TORKOL-4160 file (C-alpha; in steps of 0.2 Angstrom, whole numbers, padded with zeros to 4 digits, m for minus):
412
<pt num="1" X="0140" Y="m0034" Z="m0016"/>
<pt num="2" X="0136" Y="m0052" Z="m0015"/>
<pt num="3" X="0127" Y="m0061" Z="m0030"/>
<pt num="4" X="0108" Y="m0061" Z="m0029"/>
<pt num="5" X="0100" Y="m0077" Z="m0022"/>
<pt num="6" X="0084" Y="m0083" Z="m0030"/>
<pt num="7" X="0069" Y="m0093" Z="m0024"/>
<pt num="8" X="0060" Y="m0104" Z="m0037"/>
<pt num="9" X="0041" Y="m0104" Z="m0039"/>
<pt num="10" X="0040" Y="m0122" Z="m0032"/>
<pt num="11" X="0050" Y="m0117" Z="m0017"/>
<pt num="12" X="0038" Y="m0102" Z="m0014"/>
<pt num="13" X="0022" Y="m0113" Z="m0016"/>
<pt num="14" X="0030" Y="m0126" Z="m0004"/>
<pt num="15" X="0035" Y="m0112" Z="0009"/>
<pt num="16" X="0018" Y="m0104" Z="0008"/>
<pt num="17" X="0010" Y="m0121" Z="0013"/>
<pt num="18" X="0022" Y="m0122" Z="0028"/>
<pt num="19" X="0019" Y="m0104" Z="0034"/>
<pt num="20" X="0001" Y="m0102" Z="0030"/>
<pt num="21" X="m0005" Y="m0107" Z="0048"/>
<pt num="22" X="0010" Y="m0099" Z="0058"/>
<pt num="23" X="0007" Y="m0083" Z="0068"/>
<pt num="24" X="0015" Y="m0067" Z="0061"/>
<pt num="25" X="0030" Y="m0064" Z="0071"/>
<pt num="26" X="0039" Y="m0048" Z="0068"/>
<pt num="27" X="0053" Y="m0052" Z="0080"/>
<pt num="28" X="0071" Y="m0053" Z="0074"/>
<pt num="29" X="0078" Y="m0069" Z="0068"/>
<pt num="30" X="0095" Y="m0074" Z="0075"/>
<pt num="31" X="0109" Y="m0071" Z="0064"/>
<pt num="32" X="0100" Y="m0060" Z="0052"/>
<pt num="33" X="0106" Y="m0042" Z="0054"/>
<pt num="34" X="0102" Y="m0035" Z="0037"/>
<pt num="35" X="0087" Y="m0034" Z="0026"/>
<pt num="36" X="0090" Y="m0032" Z="0008"/>
<pt num="37" X="0088" Y="m0049" Z="0001"/>
<pt num="38" X="0080" Y="m0052" Z="m0016"/>
<pt num="39" X="0066" Y="m0064" Z="m0017"/>
<pt num="40" X="0064" Y="m0071" Z="m0035"/>
<pt num="41" X="0045" Y="m0071" Z="m0038"/>
<pt num="42" X="0039" Y="m0071" Z="m0056"/>
<pt num="43" X="0024" Y="m0059" Z="m0058"/>
<pt num="44" X="0014" Y="m0051" Z="m0072"/>
<pt num="45" X="0015" Y="m0032" Z="m0073"/>
<pt num="46" X="m0001" Y="m0033" Z="m0083"/>
<pt num="47" X="m0010" Y="m0037" Z="m0067"/>
<pt num="48" X="m0011" Y="m0018" Z="m0064"/>
<pt num="49" X="m0024" Y="m0016" Z="m0078"/>
<pt num="50" X="m0041" Y="m0014" Z="m0071"/>
<pt num="51" X="m0035" Y="m0010" Z="m0053"/>
<pt num="52" X="m0035" Y="0009" Z="m0053"/>
<pt num="53" X="m0047" Y="0011" Z="m0038"/>
<pt num="54" X="m0041" Y="0018" Z="m0021"/>
<pt num="55" X="m0035" Y="0006" Z="m0008"/>
<pt num="56" X="m0049" Y="0005" Z="0005"/>
<pt num="57" X="m0039" Y="m0003" Z="0019"/>
<pt num="58" X="m0034" Y="0009" Z="0032"/>
<pt num="59" X="m0033" Y="0027" Z="0028"/>
<pt num="60" X="m0034" Y="0037" Z="0012"/>
<pt num="61" X="m0017" Y="0034" Z="0004"/>
<pt num="62" X="m0022" Y="0034" Z="m0014"/>
<pt num="63" X="m0015" Y="0016" Z="m0015"/>
<pt num="64" X="m0017" Y="0005" Z="m0030"/>
<pt num="65" X="m0017" Y="m0014" Z="m0029"/>
<pt num="66" X="m0010" Y="m0028" Z="m0040"/>
<pt num="67" X="m0011" Y="m0046" Z="m0035"/>
<pt num="68" X="0004" Y="m0056" Z="m0038"/>
<pt num="69" X="m0001" Y="m0073" Z="m0044"/>
<pt num="70" X="0014" Y="m0083" Z="m0038"/>
<pt num="71" X="0017" Y="m0077" Z="m0020"/>
<pt num="72" X="0000" Y="m0070" Z="m0015"/>
<pt num="73" X="0008" Y="m0053" Z="m0012"/>
<pt num="74" X="m0003" Y="m0038" Z="m0015"/>
<pt num="75" X="0006" Y="m0023" Z="m0022"/>
<pt num="76" X="0000" Y="m0005" Z="m0018"/>
<pt num="77" X="0007" Y="0012" Z="m0020"/>
<pt num="78" X="0012" Y="0022" Z="m0005"/>
<pt num="79" X="0003" Y="0038" Z="m0002"/>
<pt num="80" X="m0003" Y="0052" Z="0010"/>
<pt num="81" X="m0015" Y="0049" Z="0024"/>
<pt num="82" X="m0020" Y="0052" Z="0042"/>
<pt num="83" X="m0018" Y="0042" Z="0058"/>
<pt num="84" X="m0033" Y="0038" Z="0068"/>
<pt num="85" X="m0034" Y="0043" Z="0087"/>
<pt num="86" X="m0034" Y="0028" Z="0099"/>
<pt num="87" X="m0052" Y="0032" Z="0103"/>
<pt num="88" X="m0066" Y="0026" Z="0091"/>
<pt num="89" X="m0085" Y="0027" Z="0091"/>
<pt num="90" X="m0098" Y="0014" Z="0084"/>
<pt num="91" X="m0108" Y="0022" Z="0070"/>
<pt num="92" X="m0123" Y="0017" Z="0059"/>
<pt num="93" X="m0124" Y="0022" Z="0040"/>
<pt num="94" X="m0141" Y="0030" Z="0036"/>
<pt num="95" X="m0149" Y="0040" Z="0022"/>
<pt num="96" X="m0145" Y="0058" Z="0019"/>
<pt num="97" X="m0162" Y="0065" Z="0024"/>
<pt num="98" X="m0158" Y="0081" Z="0014"/>
<pt num="99" X="m0158" Y="0070" Z="m0002"/>
<pt num="100" X="m0173" Y="0059" Z="0002"/>
<pt num="101" X="m0191" Y="0063" Z="m0005"/>
<pt num="102" X="m0208" Y="0055" Z="m0001"/>
<pt num="103" X="m0218" Y="0056" Z="m0017"/>
<pt num="104" X="m0236" Y="0060" Z="m0014"/>
<pt num="105" X="m0249" Y="0061" Z="m0028"/>
<pt num="106" X="m0256" Y="0079" Z="m0028"/>
<pt num="107" X="m0273" Y="0072" Z="m0034"/>
<pt num="108" X="m0283" Y="0057" Z="m0028"/>
<pt num="109" X="m0287" Y="0043" Z="m0041"/>
<pt num="110" X="m0284" Y="0025" Z="m0046"/>
<pt num="111" X="m0267" Y="0019" Z="m0051"/>
<pt num="112" X="m0267" Y="0014" Z="m0069"/>
<pt num="113" X="m0249" Y="0009" Z="m0071"/>
<pt num="114" X="m0233" Y="0008" Z="m0060"/>
<pt num="115" X="m0216" Y="0009" Z="m0070"/>
<pt num="116" X="m0204" Y="0006" Z="m0056"/>
<pt num="117" X="m0199" Y="m0006" Z="m0042"/>
<pt num="118" X="m0189" Y="m0005" Z="m0026"/>
<pt num="119" X="m0170" Y="m0003" Z="m0030"/>
<pt num="120" X="m0173" Y="0005" Z="m0048"/>
<pt num="121" X="m0162" Y="0019" Z="m0052"/>
<pt num="122" X="m0172" Y="0034" Z="m0060"/>
<pt num="123" X="m0169" Y="0050" Z="m0068"/>
<pt num="124" X="m0175" Y="0067" Z="m0064"/>
<pt num="125" X="m0192" Y="0070" Z="m0073"/>
<pt num="126" X="m0195" Y="0051" Z="m0077"/>
<pt num="127" X="m0213" Y="0045" Z="m0076"/>
<pt num="128" X="m0214" Y="0033" Z="m0061"/>
<pt num="129" X="m0233" Y="0030" Z="m0061"/>
<pt num="130" X="m0249" Y="0035" Z="m0070"/>
<pt num="131" X="m0265" Y="0039" Z="m0060"/>
<pt num="132" X="m0282" Y="0041" Z="m0067"/>
<pt num="133" X="m0291" Y="0055" Z="m0058"/>
<pt num="134" X="m0308" Y="0063" Z="m0060"/>
<pt num="135" X="m0302" Y="0077" Z="m0049"/>
<pt num="136" X="m0288" Y="0081" Z="m0062"/>
<pt num="137" X="m0300" Y="0080" Z="m0076"/>
<pt num="138" X="m0311" Y="0094" Z="m0067"/>
<pt num="139" X="m0296" Y="0105" Z="m0065"/>
<pt num="140" X="m0290" Y="0103" Z="m0083"/>
<pt num="141" X="m0308" Y="0107" Z="m0089"/>
<pt num="142" X="m0309" Y="0122" Z="m0079"/>
<pt num="143" X="m0292" Y="0128" Z="m0086"/>
<pt num="144" X="m0298" Y="0125" Z="m0104"/>
<pt num="145" X="m0314" Y="0134" Z="m0100"/>
<pt num="146" X="m0305" Y="0149" Z="m0093"/>
<pt num="147" X="m0293" Y="0149" Z="m0107"/>
<pt num="148" X="m0307" Y="0150" Z="m0120"/>
<pt num="149" X="m0317" Y="0163" Z="m0110"/>
<pt num="150" X="m0301" Y="0174" Z="m0109"/>
<pt num="151" X="m0298" Y="0173" Z="m0128"/>
<pt num="152" X="m0317" Y="0178" Z="m0131"/>
<pt num="153" X="m0317" Y="0192" Z="m0119"/>
<pt num="154" X="m0300" Y="0199" Z="m0125"/>
<pt num="155" X="m0307" Y="0198" Z="m0143"/>
<pt num="156" X="m0322" Y="0208" Z="m0138"/>
<pt num="157" X="m0312" Y="0221" Z="m0129"/>
<pt num="158" X="m0301" Y="0224" Z="m0145"/>
<pt num="159" X="m0317" Y="0225" Z="m0155"/>
<pt num="160" X="m0325" Y="0238" Z="m0143"/>
<pt num="161" X="m0309" Y="0249" Z="m0143"/>
<pt num="162" X="m0309" Y="0249" Z="m0162"/>
<pt num="163" X="m0328" Y="0254" Z="m0163"/>
<pt num="164" X="m0325" Y="0268" Z="m0150"/>
<pt num="165" X="m0311" Y="0275" Z="m0162"/>
<pt num="166" X="m0324" Y="0275" Z="m0176"/>
<pt num="167" X="m0336" Y="0284" Z="m0164"/>
<pt num="168" X="m0349" Y="0270" Z="m0166"/>
<pt num="169" X="m0351" Y="0264" Z="m0148"/>
<pt num="170" X="m0350" Y="0273" Z="m0131"/>
<pt num="171" X="m0336" Y="0274" Z="m0118"/>
<pt num="172" X="m0346" Y="0263" Z="m0107"/>
<pt num="173" X="m0346" Y="0249" Z="m0119"/>
<pt num="174" X="m0327" Y="0249" Z="m0119"/>
<pt num="175" X="m0326" Y="0249" Z="m0100"/>
<pt num="176" X="m0338" Y="0235" Z="m0099"/>
<pt num="177" X="m0327" Y="0225" Z="m0112"/>
<pt num="178" X="m0311" Y="0229" Z="m0102"/>
<pt num="179" X="m0318" Y="0223" Z="m0086"/>
<pt num="180" X="m0324" Y="0207" Z="m0093"/>
<pt num="181" X="m0307" Y="0204" Z="m0101"/>
<pt num="182" X="m0298" Y="0207" Z="m0084"/>
<pt num="183" X="m0309" Y="0196" Z="m0074"/>
<pt num="184" X="m0307" Y="0182" Z="m0088"/>
<pt num="185" X="m0288" Y="0184" Z="m0087"/>
<pt num="186" X="m0288" Y="0182" Z="m0068"/>
<pt num="187" X="m0298" Y="0166" Z="m0069"/>
<pt num="188" X="m0286" Y="0160" Z="m0082"/>
<pt num="189" X="m0271" Y="0163" Z="m0070"/>
<pt num="190" X="m0280" Y="0154" Z="m0056"/>
<pt num="191" X="m0283" Y="0139" Z="m0067"/>
<pt num="192" X="m0265" Y="0139" Z="m0073"/>
<pt num="193" X="m0258" Y="0140" Z="m0055"/>
<pt num="194" X="m0268" Y="0125" Z="m0050"/>
<pt num="195" X="m0260" Y="0115" Z="m0064"/>
<pt num="196" X="m0243" Y="0121" Z="m0060"/>
<pt num="197" X="m0246" Y="0116" Z="m0042"/>
<pt num="198" X="m0250" Y="0098" Z="m0048"/>
<pt num="199" X="m0233" Y="0097" Z="m0056"/>
<pt num="200" X="m0237" Y="0101" Z="m0074"/>
<pt num="201" X="m0224" Y="0113" Z="m0082"/>
<pt num="202" X="m0227" Y="0127" Z="m0094"/>
<pt num="203" X="m0224" Y="0116" Z="m0109"/>
<pt num="204" X="m0237" Y="0103" Z="m0103"/>
<pt num="205" X="m0250" Y="0117" Z="m0100"/>
<pt num="206" X="m0247" Y="0123" Z="m0118"/>
<pt num="207" X="m0249" Y="0106" Z="m0125"/>
<pt num="208" X="m0265" Y="0104" Z="m0115"/>
<pt num="209" X="m0271" Y="0120" Z="m0122"/>
<pt num="210" X="m0267" Y="0116" Z="m0140"/>
<pt num="211" X="m0273" Y="0098" Z="m0139"/>
<pt num="212" X="m0289" Y="0099" Z="m0128"/>
<pt num="213" X="m0295" Y="0082" Z="m0134"/>
<pt num="214" X="m0281" Y="0073" Z="m0125"/>
<pt num="215" X="m0285" Y="0062" Z="m0110"/>
<pt num="216" X="m0289" Y="0074" Z="m0096"/>
<pt num="217" X="m0289" Y="0061" Z="m0082"/>
<pt num="218" X="m0271" Y="0055" Z="m0084"/>
<pt num="219" X="m0259" Y="0061" Z="m0070"/>
<pt num="220" X="m0241" Y="0057" Z="m0072"/>
<pt num="221" X="m0231" Y="0055" Z="m0056"/>
<pt num="222" X="m0213" Y="0060" Z="m0060"/>
<pt num="223" X="m0197" Y="0060" Z="m0051"/>
<pt num="224" X="m0192" Y="0077" Z="m0044"/>
<pt num="225" X="m0173" Y="0071" Z="m0044"/>
<pt num="226" X="m0162" Y="0057" Z="m0049"/>
<pt num="227" X="m0160" Y="0043" Z="m0036"/>
<pt num="228" X="m0165" Y="0026" Z="m0031"/>
<pt num="229" X="m0183" Y="0019" Z="m0026"/>
<pt num="230" X="m0181" Y="0013" Z="m0008"/>
<pt num="231" X="m0200" Y="0011" Z="m0004"/>
<pt num="232" X="m0216" Y="0008" Z="m0015"/>
<pt num="233" X="m0233" Y="0008" Z="m0008"/>
<pt num="234" X="m0245" Y="0007" Z="m0023"/>
<pt num="235" X="m0251" Y="m0006" Z="m0035"/>
<pt num="236" X="m0261" Y="m0006" Z="m0051"/>
<pt num="237" X="m0279" Y="m0003" Z="m0048"/>
<pt num="238" X="m0277" Y="0004" Z="m0031"/>
<pt num="239" X="m0285" Y="0020" Z="m0025"/>
<pt num="240" X="m0273" Y="0033" Z="m0018"/>
<pt num="241" X="m0277" Y="0049" Z="m0009"/>
<pt num="242" X="m0269" Y="0066" Z="m0012"/>
<pt num="243" X="m0260" Y="0065" Z="0006"/>
<pt num="244" X="m0253" Y="0047" Z="0004"/>
<pt num="245" X="m0235" Y="0044" Z="0002"/>
<pt num="246" X="m0234" Y="0031" Z="m0012"/>
<pt num="247" X="m0215" Y="0031" Z="m0017"/>
<pt num="248" X="m0199" Y="0035" Z="m0008"/>
<pt num="249" X="m0184" Y="0041" Z="m0018"/>
<pt num="250" X="m0166" Y="0043" Z="m0011"/>
<pt num="251" X="m0150" Y="0050" Z="m0018"/>
<pt num="252" X="m0138" Y="0037" Z="m0012"/>
<pt num="253" X="m0122" Y="0047" Z="m0019"/>
<pt num="254" X="m0122" Y="0054" Z="m0001"/>
<pt num="255" X="m0125" Y="0046" Z="0016"/>
<pt num="256" X="m0126" Y="0051" Z="0034"/>
<pt num="257" X="m0116" Y="0042" Z="0047"/>
<pt num="258" X="m0122" Y="0044" Z="0065"/>
<pt num="259" X="m0108" Y="0040" Z="0078"/>
<pt num="260" X="m0112" Y="0038" Z="0096"/>
<pt num="261" X="m0100" Y="0048" Z="0107"/>
<pt num="262" X="m0100" Y="0045" Z="0126"/>
<pt num="263" X="m0101" Y="0061" Z="0136"/>
<pt num="264" X="m0085" Y="0055" Z="0145"/>
<pt num="265" X="m0075" Y="0055" Z="0129"/>
<pt num="266" X="m0059" Y="0064" Z="0128"/>
<pt num="267" X="m0062" Y="0069" Z="0110"/>
<pt num="268" X="m0068" Y="0086" Z="0107"/>
<pt num="269" X="m0080" Y="0085" Z="0092"/>
<pt num="270" X="m0081" Y="0101" Z="0081"/>
<pt num="271" X="m0093" Y="0105" Z="0067"/>
<pt num="272" X="m0084" Y="0106" Z="0051"/>
<pt num="273" X="m0070" Y="0094" Z="0055"/>
<pt num="274" X="m0067" Y="0078" Z="0046"/>
<pt num="275" X="m0066" Y="0061" Z="0054"/>
<pt num="276" X="m0061" Y="0044" Z="0047"/>
<pt num="277" X="m0074" Y="0031" Z="0044"/>
<pt num="278" X="m0070" Y="0012" Z="0043"/>
<pt num="279" X="m0079" Y="m0005" Z="0040"/>
<pt num="280" X="m0066" Y="m0018" Z="0044"/>
<pt num="281" X="m0077" Y="m0032" Z="0039"/>
<pt num="282" X="m0079" Y="m0026" Z="0021"/>
<pt num="283" X="m0062" Y="m0018" Z="0020"/>
<pt num="284" X="m0069" Y="0000" Z="0017"/>
<pt num="285" X="m0062" Y="0017" Z="0022"/>
<pt num="286" X="m0068" Y="0034" Z="0019"/>
<pt num="287" X="m0069" Y="0051" Z="0028"/>
<pt num="288" X="m0083" Y="0063" Z="0031"/>
<pt num="289" X="m0087" Y="0081" Z="0038"/>
<pt num="290" X="m0096" Y="0083" Z="0055"/>
<pt num="291" X="m0112" Y="0092" Z="0051"/>
<pt num="292" X="m0121" Y="0089" Z="0067"/>
<pt num="293" X="m0116" Y="0087" Z="0085"/>
<pt num="294" X="m0131" Y="0085" Z="0097"/>
<pt num="295" X="m0130" Y="0095" Z="0113"/>
<pt num="296" X="m0142" Y="0082" Z="0121"/>
<pt num="297" X="m0140" Y="0064" Z="0124"/>
<pt num="298" X="m0150" Y="0050" Z="0115"/>
<pt num="299" X="m0163" Y="0044" Z="0128"/>
<pt num="300" X="m0159" Y="0025" Z="0125"/>
<pt num="301" X="m0140" Y="0025" Z="0122"/>
<pt num="302" X="m0136" Y="0040" Z="0134"/>
<pt num="303" X="m0124" Y="0046" Z="0121"/>
<pt num="304" X="m0121" Y="0061" Z="0110"/>
<pt num="305" X="m0123" Y="0060" Z="0091"/>
<pt num="306" X="m0110" Y="0066" Z="0079"/>
<pt num="307" X="m0117" Y="0065" Z="0061"/>
<pt num="308" X="m0105" Y="0064" Z="0047"/>
<pt num="309" X="m0109" Y="0068" Z="0029"/>
<pt num="310" X="m0100" Y="0055" Z="0018"/>
<pt num="311" X="m0098" Y="0055" Z="m0001"/>
<pt num="312" X="m0105" Y="0038" Z="m0007"/>
<pt num="313" X="m0102" Y="0040" Z="m0026"/>
<pt num="314" X="m0094" Y="0022" Z="m0025"/>
<pt num="315" X="m0110" Y="0015" Z="m0018"/>
<pt num="316" X="m0100" Y="0006" Z="m0005"/>
<pt num="317" X="m0108" Y="0013" Z="0011"/>
<pt num="318" X="m0125" Y="0005" Z="0013"/>
<pt num="319" X="m0138" Y="0013" Z="0024"/>
<pt num="320" X="m0143" Y="0001" Z="0038"/>
<pt num="321" X="m0125" Y="m0006" Z="0041"/>
<pt num="322" X="m0113" Y="m0002" Z="0055"/>
<pt num="323" X="m0096" Y="0006" Z="0054"/>
<pt num="324" X="m0083" Y="0014" Z="0066"/>
<pt num="325" X="m0078" Y="0032" Z="0066"/>
<pt num="326" X="m0061" Y="0037" Z="0071"/>
<pt num="327" X="m0056" Y="0055" Z="0075"/>
<pt num="328" X="m0040" Y="0060" Z="0067"/>
<pt num="329" X="m0025" Y="0061" Z="0079"/>
<pt num="330" X="m0015" Y="0072" Z="0066"/>
<pt num="331" X="m0022" Y="0089" Z="0060"/>
<pt num="332" X="m0012" Y="0088" Z="0044"/>
<pt num="333" X="m0011" Y="0075" Z="0031"/>
<pt num="334" X="0006" Y="0065" Z="0032"/>
<pt num="335" X="0016" Y="0062" Z="0017"/>
<pt num="336" X="0017" Y="0043" Z="0017"/>
<pt num="337" X="0006" Y="0031" Z="0028"/>
<pt num="338" X="0006" Y="0012" Z="0025"/>
<pt num="339" X="m0001" Y="m0003" Z="0035"/>
<pt num="340" X="0009" Y="m0008" Z="0050"/>
<pt num="341" X="0009" Y="m0026" Z="0043"/>
<pt num="342" X="0018" Y="m0021" Z="0028"/>
<pt num="343" X="0034" Y="m0017" Z="0039"/>
<pt num="344" X="0045" Y="m0031" Z="0044"/>
<pt num="345" X="0059" Y="m0032" Z="0056"/>
<pt num="346" X="0074" Y="m0041" Z="0050"/>
<pt num="347" X="0090" Y="m0040" Z="0061"/>
<pt num="348" X="0091" Y="m0022" Z="0067"/>
<pt num="349" X="0081" Y="m0014" Z="0053"/>
<pt num="350" X="0063" Y="m0010" Z="0049"/>
<pt num="351" X="0061" Y="m0015" Z="0030"/>
<pt num="352" X="0047" Y="m0015" Z="0017"/>
<pt num="353" X="0047" Y="m0027" Z="0002"/>
<pt num="354" X="0046" Y="m0018" Z="m0015"/>
<pt num="355" X="0045" Y="m0026" Z="m0032"/>
<pt num="356" X="0060" Y="m0026" Z="m0044"/>
<pt num="357" X="0057" Y="m0034" Z="m0060"/>
<pt num="358" X="0053" Y="m0052" Z="m0057"/>
<pt num="359" X="0059" Y="m0051" Z="m0039"/>
<pt num="360" X="0055" Y="m0043" Z="m0022"/>
<pt num="361" X="0069" Y="m0034" Z="m0013"/>
<pt num="362" X="0069" Y="m0025" Z="0004"/>
<pt num="363" X="0072" Y="m0007" Z="0008"/>
<pt num="364" X="0075" Y="0000" Z="0025"/>
<pt num="365" X="0063" Y="0012" Z="0031"/>
<pt num="366" X="0062" Y="0025" Z="0046"/>
<pt num="367" X="0046" Y="0024" Z="0055"/>
<pt num="368" X="0037" Y="0039" Z="0062"/>
<pt num="369" X="0020" Y="0040" Z="0072"/>
<pt num="370" X="0008" Y="0026" Z="0071"/>
<pt num="371" X="m0010" Y="0021" Z="0076"/>
<pt num="372" X="m0017" Y="0003" Z="0079"/>
<pt num="373" X="m0016" Y="m0001" Z="0060"/>
<pt num="374" X="m0005" Y="0012" Z="0051"/>
<pt num="375" X="0012" Y="0019" Z="0052"/>
<pt num="376" X="0020" Y="0035" Z="0045"/>
<pt num="377" X="0036" Y="0032" Z="0034"/>
<pt num="378" X="0049" Y="0046" Z="0037"/>
<pt num="379" X="0062" Y="0039" Z="0025"/>
<pt num="380" X="0065" Y="0025" Z="0013"/>
<pt num="381" X="0048" Y="0025" Z="0004"/>
<pt num="382" X="0041" Y="0040" Z="m0005"/>
<pt num="383" X="0023" Y="0044" Z="m0010"/>
<pt num="384" X="0019" Y="0034" Z="m0026"/>
<pt num="385" X="0032" Y="0020" Z="m0024"/>
<pt num="386" X="0025" Y="0003" Z="m0025"/>
<pt num="387" X="0027" Y="m0009" Z="m0010"/>
<pt num="388" X="0020" Y="m0025" Z="m0004"/>
<pt num="389" X="0005" Y="m0021" Z="0006"/>
<pt num="390" X="0000" Y="m0039" Z="0010"/>
<pt num="391" X="0011" Y="m0054" Z="0010"/>
<pt num="392" X="0026" Y="m0046" Z="0017"/>
<pt num="393" X="0027" Y="m0059" Z="0032"/>
<pt num="394" X="0026" Y="m0073" Z="0019"/>
<pt num="395" X="0041" Y="m0066" Z="0009"/>
<pt num="396" X="0051" Y="m0064" Z="0025"/>
<pt num="397" X="0047" Y="m0082" Z="0030"/>
<pt num="398" X="0052" Y="m0089" Z="0013"/>
<pt num="399" X="0069" Y="m0079" Z="0014"/>
<pt num="400" X="0072" Y="m0085" Z="0032"/>
<pt num="401" X="0067" Y="m0103" Z="0028"/>
<pt num="402" X="0080" Y="m0104" Z="0014"/>
<pt num="403" X="0093" Y="m0096" Z="0025"/>
<pt num="404" X="0097" Y="m0084" Z="0012"/>
<pt num="405" X="0111" Y="m0072" Z="0014"/>
<pt num="406" X="0103" Y="m0056" Z="0020"/>
<pt num="407" X="0117" Y="m0046" Z="0012"/>
<pt num="408" X="0113" Y="m0052" Z="m0005"/>
<pt num="409" X="0107" Y="m0038" Z="m0016"/>
<pt num="410" X="0110" Y="m0025" Z="m0003"/>
<pt num="411" X="0104" Y="m0008" Z="m0010"/>
<pt num="412" X="0109" Y="0004" Z="0003"/>
C-alpha cells in the first residue's frame, strides 16, 4: 500500500475557486484507473449536532446531513428508497377538505370580541370570538324557566303522592300532579336540547342553571378541533347571521395533492398505492397514498385527477404551491438508494467518497437500477453508512488537479 497523500486547506480553497464554474464531467480522466485516494479535509464531527432531520432531496432514504466547512461537502447517511418511474405528473398542493371547518355562529348577534387572526394556531375548545345575541338570551331564559317549572311540578307531585298515602287527597290529585311534572320535564328537555345544539356542553348548562344571574347574551364561538385559522370574515361591532361563515379552520398536518394524469398515460393509477411527491425548487420529497382517481376528465385540463393524501406534520407542503408526482417504478423498497451525483467515475470504477477521520476516501460501488436522479447501490455502501451526498465532483477535481496517486490509501 502506498503512503497516503494529503491536500492542505489552502489547496482545497484554491481548487474550489478553479472548479466552481466548470461543468460536472463524470468521464474518466486519462491515466487514472483506480479510485481510492484519500483527500485530507479537516472537518468538525460536531457539525452533526442539530441535523437529525431526514434528507429531503430525492427519495425517502432516511439520510442525515452534515455540512463540512472546509470543502463544502455535505455528508448524508445511505438508506432505503424507491426509484421513480420516468413518467411524472404536475400536481398542486391543497387543503385536506376532510380536515377543514367553516365556522358558522348558531345564533345571530353583534360581534363583541375577536380573539384570532389569519395564521393563528388554535386548540380544540379555544374561544375564537364572542357574540352578543338577544336570540341566545331568549333561549337561555326559556331554559331557566323550564328548569324552575320542572322543579316546582316535581315537588308538587311528590307532595301529592305523600298525601295520598296518608289518605288526605284523591287519586285524581295525584294523577294531575304527575301529568304536570311530565309535561314540565318534556319542556325542560326541549330547552336543554336547544342549548346543546348551540354548542353548549353539559357542564356549561349546569353552570348556567347554578348561576342564572350570569350574562345571558354572550355566545362563545369555540374551535371544534385544533388547527390554523385560514380565513376570517368578522370584525368587532359587526352584525352576523346564523347562516354566515365567519372563520375557516384547517388542520394542516395533512394535505391533499391533486396530480393531473393525461388519459394517454401508461401509468395505471390504483387506489391505495403510494406515489412519490417532489418539489425540486424547495428540495422537498415525500410520498402519499392515492385516495381518489376520477373516472372523468377535468373539463378545463382534459386530464384525470389522482389525489394523494400526504402527511404534513413538518409543515413543508404549503397549500396553493405546485409539485410533481412520480409513480414508483419498483414495488418494493430498495435497500440503498443515493443521488446519482454522489457517484463519480474514476478510471474503470464507480466510486463514492466517504469520510474517514479528517480525510475523505473513495470506495468502489456496484450500481443497480436508476432513475433520473437516483441510483441503487448493490455493493460497496450499506444502509446507514455516511457518504458525500453533495460535493463529490469537487473532491474528485481536487484529487485530479493535484495529480495524486489514485492508488494511495487503496482500501479494497
